[in-house]
Structure formats: C-alpha cells, structure tokens
C-alpha positions as MATLAB code, in Angstrom:
seq = 'MFGLGTPEIVAIIVLVLILFGGKKIPEIMRGLGEGMREFRKAQNSPQDMLTRMADGEPVAGEDADDLETESSVDGPEDEKRTMETTK';
ca = [
     -28.668  -25.539 -178.877;
     -32.101  -25.096 -180.494;
     -32.135  -28.722 -181.582;
     -29.333  -28.150 -184.103;
     -26.573  -30.710 -184.317;
     -23.045  -30.338 -185.604;
     -23.909  -31.236 -189.233;
     -26.661  -28.597 -189.367;
     -24.413  -25.898 -187.920;
     -21.616  -26.745 -190.377;
     -24.117  -26.631 -193.281;
     -25.363  -23.204 -192.149;
     -21.801  -21.847 -191.874;
     -20.900  -23.168 -195.350;
     -24.085  -21.672 -196.806;
     -23.340  -18.268 -195.218;
     -19.771  -18.351 -196.563;
     -21.023  -19.150 -200.046;
     -23.718  -16.444 -199.983;
     -21.739  -13.574 -198.450;
     -18.078  -14.443 -198.938;
     -15.244  -14.139 -196.474;
     -14.841  -10.371 -196.797;
     -18.462   -9.428 -196.138;
     -18.973  -11.525 -192.978;
     -16.825   -9.310 -190.658;
     -18.775   -6.252 -191.828;
     -22.069   -7.996 -191.097;
     -20.884   -9.092 -187.646;
     -19.594   -5.582 -186.868;
     -22.978   -4.104 -187.775;
     -24.740   -6.729 -185.692;
     -22.483   -5.934 -182.713;
     -23.130   -2.204 -183.026;
     -26.859   -2.841 -183.186;
     -26.749   -4.995 -180.059;
     -24.673   -2.343 -178.252;
     -27.195    0.389 -179.140;
     -30.066   -1.855 -178.025;
     -28.435   -2.470 -174.627;
     -27.687    1.237 -174.277;
     -31.298    2.145 -175.014;
     -32.520   -0.585 -172.687;
     -30.407    0.694 -169.767;
     -30.992    4.387 -170.463;
     -34.303    4.809 -168.553;
     -32.923    2.998 -165.507;
     -29.745    5.107 -165.518;
     -31.802    8.286 -165.869;
     -33.990    7.370 -162.892;
     -30.928    6.534 -160.803;
     -29.299    9.875 -161.654;
     -32.511   11.757 -160.887;
     -32.772   10.014 -157.507;
     -29.166   10.951 -156.722;
     -29.829   14.580 -157.664;
     -27.464   14.557 -160.627;
     -28.376   16.493 -163.768;
     -30.020   14.493 -166.541;
     -29.000   14.823 -170.193;
     -30.075   18.204 -171.530;
     -30.180   19.843 -168.100;
     -27.511   21.865 -166.321;
     -26.904   21.636 -162.600;
     -27.840   25.342 -162.272;
     -31.205   24.745 -163.952;
     -32.180   22.142 -161.362;
     -31.693   24.549 -158.461;
     -33.383   27.630 -159.958;
     -36.447   25.998 -161.527;
     -38.655   25.682 -158.474;
     -41.646   27.755 -159.575;
     -44.699   26.293 -161.250;
     -46.589   28.154 -163.969;
     -49.865   29.538 -162.707;
     -53.175   29.853 -164.566;
     -52.233   33.374 -165.711;
     -49.249   32.012 -167.615;
     -51.473   29.422 -169.285;
     -53.929   32.146 -170.419;
     -51.097   34.197 -171.915;
     -49.751   31.158 -173.706;
     -53.177   30.273 -175.082;
     -53.776   33.861 -176.264;
     -50.459   34.057 -178.075;
     -50.969   30.746 -179.871;
     -54.411   31.661 -181.280;
];
C-alpha cells in the first residue's frame, strides 16, 4: 500500500488524532464521503443523460410534451428579428 508499512500507518493515525481530536474526525470523514459522492454523481451525469436521450426520455429541465412539440428550427428571419431587438 504505497510503500507504507504498519509503523508508518500507525504514526499517521496517531498524528491525525492529535491534530484533529476524536470529535472532529467523523465530521471530516463525512465531508470527504459527501465530496466523493458528488464527484461520482457528476462523473456519471453525462453518461446517464446520453442514455436517457437515446431512450427518448426527457432530460432534466425538459418536459415530455416539449420534446414532441419542438420540431421546428428557427429560420433566418427569426435570427434577423433577434439581432434587431438586441441592438
């Protein structure tokens, strides 16, 4: 395990206990666990989104009705109107 033997691991644990105390360590570990959970969730999110899109399921922020009715594409006239109103 990373070239660390039993004496080194015991020394690290004792040092952590001295620095943080027994009450603070569970809070630190809880925060670390939540961070790892959020990281995994963010890591899997794009893959889940692509899978749902391939299955035809609505993606977060979209309703099932929106997917069926939004089949038109904006034409050049719509772009001109948008550009004129933003000037």
